[in-house]
N, C-alpha and C positions, 0 to 999 in steps of 0.2 A: 504494500500500500504506500502510495506517495504521500510524503509529508512536506508541506510548505510552511516554513517558519519565518514570519515577518518580524522585524524589530526596528528600533530606532526612532519611533514616534515620541511625541511629548508635547509639552506646552511651550509655545514660542510667541514672542511679540510680533506684531506686523513688521515686515521687513527683515525678519530673522531667517535663519537657515536650519535645516535638518537634513540628515542623510539616513535614508531607509535602506535596510538590507533584507534580502529574502533568500533563503537557502532551500533548495529542492532536493529531496532524497529520491532522485530518479536516475535511472541509467540513461546514457546517451543524451545528456543535457544539451549538447550542442545541436541536437536534432530539433530543438524547439525554439520557436520565436517566443520570447518571454515579454510579458507586459506587466505594468503597474496599473491597477484599477483603484478607484476610490468610490466610496458610498457615503454620502452625507445623510443625516436623518430626513426621512420623508422623500428621498430622491432615489432614483435608480442608480445602480452601479455603472460607472463609466470608465472607459479605458482612457488613461491620460498619457501613457507613453509605452512604446514597444521597442524591442531591439532584436535583431537577428543574431545568429551565431557569429556572423561576420561583423557585428557591431554597427550595422545600419540602423539608425534610430528614427522614430517618428513620434510626433507629439500632437496632442490636441491644441488647438489655437490658444486656449486660455492659459497654457503653461509654457508656451514657446518662449525661449529666451531666459526663462527663470529656472526650469527643471532640466536636469541632465540624467539620462538613463545610461547605465553601463553594466557590464557583466564580466565575471571572472569564470570562465568555463572550467578551469581546473578546480575551482571551489564550488561549482554548481550554485553560484550566487549571482543575483542581480541586484543592482543598487539604484537608488533614486536620490540624487542630490537636488534638494529643493532650496532655492534662494529667493529672496524678496517675497517671502510668504505673505499672503493676503488672508483676511478672515474667510473669504470664500473658498480657500483651499482646505479648510477644516473638514475632516472626514476620517473614516476608517480606510486605511490603505491596504490593499491586498496585491499579491502577485499571482500570476498564473500563466499558463501557456495560451497562445492565441489559436493554435490549430483547432479546427472544428472538432468538437466532441471531447477534446482533451480535458478541459475544465470539468466536464461532467464525470469523467473517469477519475480524475485526481481529487476532486472535491476542492474545498477552499480552506485555507489556513484561518487562524484566529484574527488575522489582520493586526495592524498597529495604528493606534489612535493618534491623529495629528490635530492639535487644538491651536488655533491662532487667535490670540486675544491679548489686549493690553491690560 
């Protein structure tokens, strides 16, 4: 069974930074496009950033220029560096694979809470 373990969240003031980490206990990690998702209270989960095994990254418009996704394939870990945080970035952040059906097989981790408040 695949385990996804997210960490690095916390309380930060607007304009602050956090670095999230997610480790996946999966074989052939490099075979998966990995993504960071977030879910705020009362809202649907949204994909905010993704990265291929070759480190090609994509971002939702609302985080472009502020967030950077990266991965360490040797450690089965994906990161999300979040700078210039805004209150609207507050959510529970999760990682998962993007390929169709994979998230359904893997399930979701516990996520990591990001709170942006002064």
